[in-house]
N, C-alpha and C positions, 0 to 999 in steps of 0.2 A: 292395697292390702298386701301385707307380707306375712307369711307363715314360717315359723322356725323349723329347724330340722327335727325329724321324728325321734332321733336317738341321742342328740347332744345339743348343748348350747352352741350358737353360731353367730357369726357376724357377716352380714352381706354388704357388698360394695356396689353402689350404683353410680352411673354417670349420666349427667344431663346433656343430651346432644352428642354429636360425634367428636367435636374438637374442643380445644381449650376455650374458644371464644364464642360458644353458643349463646351465652347470655351474660349480662353485665353484673347482675345481682340476684341471688336466690336465697330464700330463707326456708329451711326445712324444719317442720314440726313433727314429732313422733307422739302417738297416743300413749305409748308405754313409758315415756320419759319426759321430764320437764326441760331437758337440755335442748337448746336451739342450735342448729348448725347453719353456718353461712358459707356460701360458695359463689362463684362467678368471677369474671375477669377483674372487676373493680374491688374485690375483697382481697386484702393482704394475704399472702401465702401462709403466714404464721397463724391466721385465724381459720384456716380451712381444715376439714377433717383429715385429709391426706395432704402432705406437704408438697403439692404440685400445683401448677397453674390450671390444670383441667378441672372441670366442675364435678367433683366426686362428693358423695356423702355416704355415710355408713348407717346400718341398722343392726343393732345388737339384740338378739332374741334368745330367750331360754328355750328349752326343749318343747316343741309344739306350741310355742307362744305365738299369738297373732297380734299384729299391730297395724294401725292405719298411719300412712305417711302423707302429709300435706306439704305442698311445695308452692311457694309464692315467688314468681319470677318477674323481674322488672328489667327492661332494657334489652334491646337487640341491636346488633350492628346493621347499618343500612343495607349492606350487600347480602344479608341473610334474609332473602325474600321468603323462603320456605320455612315458616315458623312452626309448622306441624312437625317437620323433621327436627328442628332445634329443640322442641319440647319433648321429644322421645326420651324415655328413660331406659338406659341399657344396663343389664346386669353384668358386672365385671368380676374378675377373679382377683381377690385381695393380694394373693402372693404374686401374681403377675404384675399388678399395677405398682405395688410397693417395692418389689425386688427386681423383677426382670427388666422393666422398661427404664427406670432411671439408671441402673448400673450396667447391665449387659448390653442394652441398646447403645448407650453412650460408648461402651468399649468397642463394639463392632463398628459403630459409626466412625470412631476415631481411626480404626484400621482402614475403613473405606476412604476417609479423607486423606490419610497419609499415603495410601496406595495411589490415589488419583493425583496428588500433588507432585509425585515423582515424574510422571510423563509430562505434566504441564511445564515444570521447570526445564526438563530436558529438551523438549521441542521448542520452548521459547529461546533457549540458548542456541539451538540449531538455527532458528530463524535469524537471530542477530548475526550469526557467523556466515550462513549461506544465502540469506535473503530469499528463501523459497517461500512463496505464498502458501503453499500446502501446509507448512509447519505453523504458520500464523493462524490459518483456519482451524487446524487441529487444536491449538491452544484456546481459541475462542469457543469452539464446540465443547471441549472438556470442561473449561472453567465455568461456562454457563450451565452445563448439566450439573456441575458440582453445586452451584447456587440453588438449582431446582431441588436437589436432594437435601441440601442443608435446611431449606425452608419448607420441606415436605417430609422430613424424616419422622418416624413414629414418636421419638422422644420430643420433637418440637411441639407436639400437642400437649405434652406433659410439662416441658420446660421451654416455652416460646423464647426465641432470641430477642424479640422486642415485645414483651408482654403488655406494655402500655401503649403500643403503637401498632396494632394489627394491620392497619392500612399500609404501612411501610413494608412489612413482611410480605403481604400479598403483592405489592407493587414489584418488589425485588424478585419474587417468584415468577411473575409474568414476564419480566424483562429477561430472566434466565431462560424461560421457555422459548422466547423468540430467538435469542442469540444462539441457543442450542440448535435450533432448526436452521438458522442462518449459517452457522459454522459448518453444519453437516452438509448442506447443499453446496456451499462453496468449496468445501474440502472434497466432495465428490467430483466436482468439475475439475479441480486441480489434480487429484489423484488419478482419475481415469483418463486424463488427457483427451477430452472429447475432441473429435476431428473438427477441422475448420468449417466443413460444410454443415455442422450442427450449430452454427451461431444463432439461428432463430430459436432453437431449443434453449440455449443459454439465456437469451433475452427473455424468453417465456418464464424461466426460473427466476430471473431478476424481478420481473413484474409480479410473479407469485409472492415473492418476499415482501414487496411493497404492500400487497393485499393482506398478507399475514400480519404485517406491522400495524395496519389499521385495526384489524380485529383485536389484536393484543391491547392496543391503546384503549379500545372501548371496554375492555375487561378490567382495566386498572380502576381500583375503588374510587379514586378522586373524580373519575369520569362516569363510571357505571352508576354512581349514586343518582345521576340526573337522567338516566335512561328510563323510559317507560317499560313496564314489564314485558309487553309483547316484543319490543325491540331487543331487550336484553336476552329473551328466549331465542330469538333468531340469531343473535350474535353468538351465543353459547353453542347453538347447533352448528353453525358454520365453523366455529372454532374447533369442535371435535372432528368434523369432516376434514377440514384443512390440515389438522395435525396428522391425521391418519394418512392423507395423501402425501404430505411432506415426508413421512417416513417411507412411503411406498416408492417415491421417485428414485431414491438411490438404488433400490433393488432393481427397478426397471433399467436404469442406466448401467448397473453392474452386469445384468444379463446381456445387454447390448454390447458391452465391452468384451465379455467372454466370447461372444459370437465373432468379434473382431480379433480373436486369438490374443487378447490381453492377458498375459500370464498372471498378473497381479490382481485381476478382478476377482479371483476365487476368494482370497483373503477378505476383500471388501464385502463381497456378497454374503459370505457366511457370517461376518460380523454384524451386518445390517439385519439379517434374518434372526440372529440370536437376540438382538435388542428388541426387535419387533415382537417376537414371541413373549419375551419378558414383560414388555409394555402391555401387550394384549391381556396376559394373565392378570397383571396388576389392575387393569381397567375393568375387567369382567368379574374379578373376585368378589366385589361387594354385592353382586347380583345373587350370590348363592347364600342359602340360609346359614351355613356353617361359619360364615365370615365374621359375624358379630361377636362371637364368644371366644374367650381364650386368646391364644397368641396367633390366630390365623391372619389378622391384619398385618402383623409383623412378618409372618412368612411371605405374604404377598409382596410386601415391600422389599424383603431381602432377595426374593426371586428377581425383582426388577434390578436391584443393585448388582446381583451376580451377572445378569445378562449385560448390564452396562460395563462391568469390569471385563467380561469376556470380549465385548466389542472393542474396548480400549486395547486389550492385549493383541487381538488379531489385527487391528489397524496399525498398531505400533510395529508388529512383525512385518506386515505388508509394506509399511512406509520404509522400514529398514531395507527390505529387498529392493524397493524402488530406488532408494538412494544408492545402493550398490550398483544397480543397473545404470543410474545416471552417472556414477563415477566411472563405470566402464565405458559408457558412451563418451564421456568427457576425455578419458584416456585415449580412446580410439580416435576421437576428433583431434586431440593434440598430436598423436602419432601421424595421422593423415596430414595435419598441418606441417609437421616436420618433414614428412616425405615430400609434400608439395614444395616446401622450401628447398629441399635437397635437389629435387628435380629441376627447379628453376635455376639453382646455382650451377648444376651440371650443364643445363642448356646454355647458360650465360658463358661458362668456361669454354664449351665447345664452339659457341658462336665467336668468342674472342679469338680462339686458336685459328679459326678459319678466316676471320676478318683481318688479322694482322698480315699474313702473306698476300691476301687478295689486295689489301690496300697498297702494299709495296709494288705488286705487279701492275696495279692500275696506275700508280704514280710513274713508274718507268715507262709504261705505254704512252702516257700523256707526254712524257718528255721526248720521246723519239718519233712520235707520229708525223711530225713536220720535217724530219730530216730526209735528205735525199738518199735513196737507196744506193749503197756502195756497189761499184762495178767489180 
């Protein structure tokens, strides 16, 4: 039941489920109108009440008018096990959905993508020039995180990249999640230059990445379809715990590096903490009642993006300082090498200067040793 505004005629906007792919086909009937509205992922966008892929419908009422809304839903995607959540009807803001999300979100997301592409290209170029693994892991981490954001951006619920193939979008998202963690942990090892006696710890991280890869593989739709509910619940629980621990490991290693007087560890530590705080806020935001209305979901997402950009900037600054230190060490090593070469040349010349007269004296001694001493 929907009741109109007390003072004026009004149009309400509602959304079925959280995302664009909550159901395949829905028919909406209104008691105050003979018009039927269609929505769902299988409905062409031109036939929907709002020209987006998300499952919106509208209810127009006169002042204080009351109407009954009947919704017939058909078809769910296999990985949407929680149908109660998918059937939830959310009240939305018409101005927000029609104006802010398609236009402003795409604008800001374009800035995000452009900003992130710059360090990706820069560090990829550095890798091909200097062959530093640290640069390669940075590129893997940032590129994968970019994929995660692209397939999880707010406007992707309104304009999905693959609207007719949600399984592909979900698969790319999970691959991005894994390689973000892979790149982060490998970058941590290379950036902090873990001591040789910590090889067991490095091997533990490698084993952890294998375990994480198994969990991610089980979450991919083409595999998760065939998992029983109890096993999928366990996998999802382990996935959340392992992701949190994967983000916590670089912080622990950063603290250990600072205790070893690693001057570059401060940049790394602040960057990781900033991203963890943004991720935590984004993860916990849906638990609060204010999250479901207005632009609060967008705010939570942009807090995450801002923390990610802050991490990229700090890591880029730290990497720049590290490269300066490496260049200084390389210069010092070359100077020491030249000094050693100069010393060797000096010793060779001195030895040659002594060896020549000694050789002459030795030859003369050999020549006269058998002669009879003159009287």
